[in-house]
Backbone as numpy.savetxt, mean C-alpha at the origin, in Angstrom:
# Nx Ny Nz CAx CAy CAz Cx Cy Cz
-7.58 -5.00 2.19 -7.47 -4.17 1.02 -8.83 -4.09 0.34
-9.16 -2.89 -0.12 -10.40 -2.69 -0.85 -10.18 -3.18 -2.28
-11.01 -4.10 -2.75 -10.83 -4.69 -4.08 -11.81 -4.15 -5.12
-12.70 -3.30 -4.68 -13.66 -2.69 -5.60 -13.82 -1.23 -5.22
-13.63 -0.34 -6.20 -13.78 1.08 -5.91 -15.20 1.36 -5.43
-15.31 2.24 -4.45 -16.63 2.58 -3.95 -16.66 4.04 -3.52
-17.84 4.58 -3.45 -18.03 5.92 -2.92 -18.93 5.81 -1.71
-18.67 6.65 -0.74 -19.40 6.60 0.51 -19.95 7.98 0.82
-21.24 8.03 1.07 -21.89 9.28 1.47 -21.86 9.36 2.99
-21.20 10.37 3.51 -21.17 10.58 4.96 -22.02 11.81 5.27
-22.93 11.73 6.24 -23.76 12.88 6.58 -22.90 14.11 6.92
-23.27 15.24 6.39 -22.62 16.52 6.63 -21.16 16.54 6.17
-20.78 15.64 5.26 -19.43 15.63 4.70 -19.55 15.42 3.20
-18.46 15.64 2.52 -18.46 15.39 1.08 -18.44 13.88 0.82
-18.76 13.51 -0.41 -18.72 12.10 -0.81 -17.26 11.64 -0.84
-16.99 10.51 -0.23 -15.64 9.95 -0.20 -15.50 8.91 -1.30
-14.42 9.00 -2.06 -14.10 8.00 -3.07 -13.00 7.12 -2.50
-13.27 5.84 -2.40 -12.29 4.89 -1.88 -11.84 4.04 -3.07
-10.63 4.31 -3.60 -10.19 3.57 -4.79 -9.87 2.10 -4.49
-10.02 1.30 -5.51 -9.60 -0.11 -5.47 -8.12 -0.12 -5.16
-7.71 -0.96 -4.23 -6.30 -1.02 -3.83 -5.99 -0.23 -2.57
-6.98 0.49 -2.02 -6.76 1.21 -0.76 -6.55 0.20 0.36
-5.65 0.52 1.27 -5.42 -0.35 2.42 -6.23 0.16 3.60
-6.81 -0.78 4.34 -7.58 -0.45 5.52 -7.19 -1.35 6.67
-7.47 -0.88 7.86 -7.19 -1.65 9.07 -8.51 -1.85 9.80
-8.81 -3.08 10.16 -10.07 -3.36 10.86 -10.18 -2.54 12.13
-11.37 -2.05 12.39 -11.61 -1.26 13.59 -13.09 -1.27 13.89
-13.48 -0.62 14.96 -14.89 -0.46 15.29 -15.29 0.95 14.91
-16.38 1.08 14.19 -16.86 2.39 13.79 -17.52 3.06 14.99
-17.37 4.39 15.07 -17.93 5.15 16.18 -18.84 6.25 15.66
-19.80 6.64 16.47 -20.69 7.73 16.08 -20.03 9.07 16.41
-20.73 10.18 16.15 -20.15 11.51 16.36 -19.85 11.80 17.83
-20.44 11.04 18.74 -20.18 11.21 20.17 -19.03 10.32 20.66
-18.48 9.54 19.75 -17.37 8.66 20.10 -17.79 7.31 20.63
-19.07 7.02 20.60 -19.56 5.73 21.07 -19.42 4.68 19.97
-19.03 3.47 20.38 -18.86 2.37 19.44 -20.21 1.97 18.85
-20.23 1.81 17.53 -21.44 1.36 16.85 -21.40 -0.16 16.72
-22.54 -0.84 16.83 -22.54 -2.30 16.68 -22.21 -2.67 15.24
-21.50 -3.79 15.03 -21.16 -4.20 13.66 -22.42 -4.57 12.87
-22.42 -4.23 11.59 -23.54 -4.58 10.71 -23.21 -5.89 10.01
-24.20 -6.75 9.88 -24.01 -8.04 9.21 -23.63 -7.81 7.75
-22.58 -8.50 7.30 -22.13 -8.39 5.92 -21.26 -7.18 5.65
-20.94 -6.42 6.70 -20.13 -5.21 6.57 -18.84 -5.37 7.36
-17.83 -4.62 6.95 -16.55 -4.61 7.65 -16.16 -3.16 7.90
-15.89 -2.80 9.14 -15.46 -1.44 9.48 -13.96 -1.34 9.31
-13.53 -0.34 8.55 -12.11 -0.15 8.27 -11.69 1.30 8.49
-10.48 1.46 8.99 -9.82 2.76 8.99 -8.97 2.75 7.73
-9.29 3.64 6.78 -8.56 3.67 5.51 -7.22 4.35 5.73
-6.14 3.62 5.50 -4.80 4.12 5.79 -4.30 5.13 4.75
-4.88 5.10 3.56 -4.44 6.01 2.49 -5.08 7.39 2.61
-6.04 7.55 3.50 -6.73 8.83 3.68 -6.78 9.15 5.16
-6.64 10.42 5.49 -6.59 10.85 6.88 -7.97 10.80 7.54
-8.03 10.21 8.72 -9.24 10.18 9.55 -10.48 9.64 8.84
-10.32 8.59 8.05 -11.47 8.00 7.37 -11.72 6.61 7.96
-12.86 6.47 8.59 -13.32 5.18 9.11 -14.70 4.96 8.52
-14.89 3.80 7.92 -16.19 3.53 7.31 -16.48 2.05 7.27
-17.71 1.75 6.94 -18.18 0.38 6.88 -18.38 0.02 5.41
-17.71 -1.05 4.96 -17.79 -1.49 3.57 -18.37 -2.90 3.51
-18.96 -3.23 2.38 -19.47 -4.57 2.14 -18.30 -5.55 2.21
-18.47 -6.66 2.93 -17.39 -7.64 3.06 -16.88 -8.17 1.73
-17.75 -8.19 0.71 -17.33 -8.68 -0.62 -16.36 -7.74 -1.31
-16.31 -6.48 -0.85 -15.44 -5.48 -1.46 -14.09 -5.37 -0.76
-13.84 -6.26 0.20 -12.62 -6.20 1.00 -11.97 -7.57 1.04
-10.65 -7.62 0.90 -9.92 -8.87 1.07 -8.93 -8.67 2.22
-8.88 -9.65 3.12 -7.99 -9.55 4.27 -6.58 -9.98 3.87
-5.58 -9.21 4.30 -4.18 -9.50 4.01 -3.46 -9.85 5.30
-2.47 -10.75 5.20 -1.66 -10.99 6.39 -0.73 -9.79 6.57
-0.19 -9.65 7.78 0.59 -8.46 8.13 1.82 -8.27 7.24
2.54 -9.34 6.92 3.74 -9.22 6.09 3.40 -8.70 4.70
2.30 -9.19 4.13 1.89 -8.74 2.80 1.45 -7.28 2.85
0.72 -6.90 3.89 0.31 -5.50 4.05 1.53 -4.59 4.16
2.54 -5.01 4.90 3.79 -4.23 5.04 4.48 -4.06 3.70
4.45 -5.09 2.87 5.09 -5.04 1.56 4.35 -4.09 0.62
3.02 -4.10 0.69 2.20 -3.29 -0.22 2.05 -1.83 0.23
2.17 -1.56 1.51 1.91 -0.23 2.07 2.69 0.90 1.39
3.99 0.75 1.12 4.74 1.87 0.51 4.33 2.20 -0.93
3.59 1.33 -1.59 3.15 1.61 -2.96 2.02 2.62 -2.87
2.26 3.84 -3.32 1.29 4.92 -3.13 0.17 4.91 -4.16
0.39 4.29 -5.31 -0.65 4.22 -6.34 -1.52 2.99 -6.04
-2.77 3.24 -5.67 -3.67 2.15 -5.27 -3.88 1.12 -6.38
-3.97 1.58 -7.62 -4.18 0.67 -8.74 -2.96 -0.24 -8.93
-1.74 0.33 -8.82 -0.52 -0.48 -8.93 -0.45 -1.50 -7.79
-0.86 -1.07 -6.61 -0.87 -1.95 -5.44 -1.80 -3.14 -5.68
-2.98 -2.87 -6.21 -3.97 -3.91 -6.49 -3.47 -4.84 -7.60
-2.84 -4.27 -8.64 -2.29 -5.08 -9.73 -1.20 -6.02 -9.23
-0.34 -5.53 -8.34 0.72 -6.38 -7.78 0.10 -7.53 -6.99
-0.92 -7.24 -6.21 -1.56 -8.28 -5.41 -2.14 -9.39 -6.29
-2.65 -9.03 -7.46 -3.27 -10.03 -8.34 -2.27 -10.76 -9.23
-1.01 -10.34 -9.24 0.04 -10.96 -10.05 0.96 -11.78 -9.14
0.57 -13.04 -8.88 1.30 -13.89 -7.93 2.78 -14.05 -8.27
3.09 -14.22 -9.56 4.49 -14.42 -9.97 5.33 -13.19 -9.64
4.81 -12.02 -9.97 5.53 -10.78 -9.69 5.63 -10.54 -8.18
4.56 -10.84 -7.47 4.55 -10.68 -6.01 5.60 -11.58 -5.36
5.74 -12.81 -5.85 6.77 -13.72 -5.32 8.18 -13.16 -5.58
8.38 -12.56 -6.76 9.70 -11.96 -7.06 9.99 -10.81 -6.11
8.98 -10.00 -5.82 9.16 -8.87 -4.90 9.46 -9.37 -3.50
8.79 -10.42 -3.07 9.04 -10.99 -1.74 10.48 -11.49 -1.61
11.07 -11.94 -2.73 12.43 -12.50 -2.70 13.52 -11.44 -2.75
13.17 -10.18 -2.98 14.18 -9.12 -3.05 14.78 -8.93 -1.67
16.11 -8.86 -1.62 16.83 -8.67 -0.37 18.04 -7.78 -0.63
18.76 -7.42 0.41 19.97 -6.62 0.22 20.93 -7.39 -0.69
21.46 -6.67 -1.68 22.36 -7.29 -2.66 21.66 -7.71 -3.93
20.33 -7.73 -3.94 19.58 -8.11 -5.14 19.74 -7.04 -6.22
19.90 -7.51 -7.45 19.95 -6.59 -8.59 18.52 -6.32 -9.03
18.22 -5.04 -9.22 16.87 -4.62 -9.59 16.93 -3.58 -10.70
15.79 -3.27 -11.27 15.65 -2.18 -12.23 14.64 -1.21 -11.63
14.99 0.09 -11.65 14.17 1.11 -11.00 13.70 2.12 -12.03
12.40 2.36 -12.05 11.82 3.39 -12.92 11.53 4.59 -12.03
12.26 5.69 -12.23 12.14 6.84 -11.35 10.84 7.63 -11.57
10.44 7.77 -12.83 9.20 8.48 -13.16 8.47 7.69 -14.24
7.17 7.87 -14.29 6.37 7.22 -15.31 6.89 7.60 -16.69
7.11 6.61 -17.54 7.61 6.85 -18.89 9.12 6.81 -19.00
9.84 6.89 -17.87 11.30 6.80 -17.90 11.74 5.36 -18.16
12.93 5.24 -18.72 13.51 3.92 -18.91 14.02 3.41 -17.56
13.73 2.14 -17.21 14.22 1.60 -15.94 15.76 1.61 -15.88
16.28 1.94 -14.72 17.72 1.99 -14.49 18.16 0.80 -13.64
19.36 0.28 -13.90 19.86 -0.83 -13.07 20.26 -0.33 -11.69
20.07 -1.20 -10.70 20.46 -0.84 -9.34 20.67 -2.07 -8.48
21.17 -1.84 -7.28 21.40 -2.90 -6.29 20.73 -2.47 -4.99
19.96 -3.37 -4.40 19.29 -3.07 -3.13 20.33 -3.04 -2.02
20.36 -1.92 -1.29 21.31 -1.76 -0.18 20.60 -1.74 1.18
19.27 -1.50 1.16 18.50 -1.46 2.41 17.13 -2.07 2.15
16.66 -2.86 3.10 15.30 -3.39 3.08 14.81 -3.40 4.52
13.74 -2.66 4.77 13.21 -2.65 6.12 12.26 -1.51 6.38
11.94 -1.34 7.63 11.01 -0.32 8.07 11.75 0.99 8.30
11.11 2.10 7.92 11.68 3.41 8.20 11.19 3.95 9.54
10.02 3.48 9.97 9.42 3.92 11.24 9.04 2.68 12.05
10.02 2.03 12.69 9.74 0.76 13.38 8.75 0.88 14.53
8.51 2.09 15.05 7.59 2.25 16.18 6.12 2.24 15.76
5.85 2.41 14.46 4.46 2.45 13.99 3.96 1.03 13.76
2.65 0.87 13.94 2.03 -0.46 13.75 2.20 -0.94 12.32
2.01 -0.05 11.34 2.17 -0.41 9.93 2.96 0.71 9.25
4.24 0.45 9.00 5.06 1.48 8.38 5.56 1.07 7.01
5.43 -0.19 6.67 5.82 -0.66 5.35 7.24 -1.19 5.29
7.50 -1.97 4.25 8.85 -2.45 3.96 9.36 -1.58 2.83
10.43 -0.87 3.09 10.99 0.06 2.11 12.31 -0.49 1.59
12.67 -0.09 0.37 13.90 -0.53 -0.26 14.76 0.68 -0.58
16.03 0.60 -0.19 17.01 1.61 -0.58 17.83 1.02 -1.71
17.88 1.72 -2.84 18.55 1.18 -4.03 19.69 2.09 -4.45
20.87 1.50 -4.64 22.00 2.23 -5.23 21.86 2.08 -6.74
21.73 3.21 -7.42 21.62 3.16 -8.87 22.98 2.92 -9.49
23.00 2.15 -10.57 24.24 1.81 -11.27 24.18 2.38 -12.67
25.33 2.71 -13.20 25.41 3.16 -14.58 26.33 2.19 -15.31
25.80 1.56 -16.34 26.56 0.57 -17.11 27.10 -0.54 -16.22
26.37 -0.87 -15.17 26.76 -1.97 -14.31 27.75 -1.58 -13.23
28.19 -0.31 -13.17 29.13 0.14 -12.16 28.48 1.21 -11.30
28.82 1.27 -10.00 28.24 2.31 -9.14 28.55 3.70 -9.69
27.59 4.59 -9.58 27.76 5.95 -10.05 27.08 6.90 -9.09
27.75 8.00 -8.78 27.15 8.96 -7.86 26.43 10.06 -8.62
26.50 10.03 -9.95 25.87 11.07 -10.75 25.18 10.48 -11.96
24.03 11.00 -12.27 23.27 10.53 -13.44 22.89 11.69 -14.31
22.93 11.49 -15.59 22.43 12.49 -16.53 21.11 11.98 -17.07
20.06 12.83 -17.07 18.75 12.36 -17.57 18.78 12.04 -19.05
């Protein structure tokens, strides 16, 4: 995970902004002819998973390595800043790791909305064939503590 926002100048391309909290996968950087480039000391080559076809070399101090289970848990969080905040909040991260089918949760559907009560009915991968597809949660929303198939905003 990228822990410090950075911008990267790529020749003949626009400047790339890599936000703090972006997930990357270690890889070997290649030149325009597809040949593998030798690793640079103090740098880490990453394929940025939050952006299409972005492979770049970042300073090792700006990257923290995650184990696969943690990466799977963080991957579905689309807001990079929220992802980074969760990683730095050990107590909250432990609570998220403990969520399982049958767990009671509160779900905020949109920013600024009041969280709604719910029960987790699914926890797992949506695309099991992919190397990194994330751990997703299916939540049945409840109204006043009872299942409801309809909600009024």
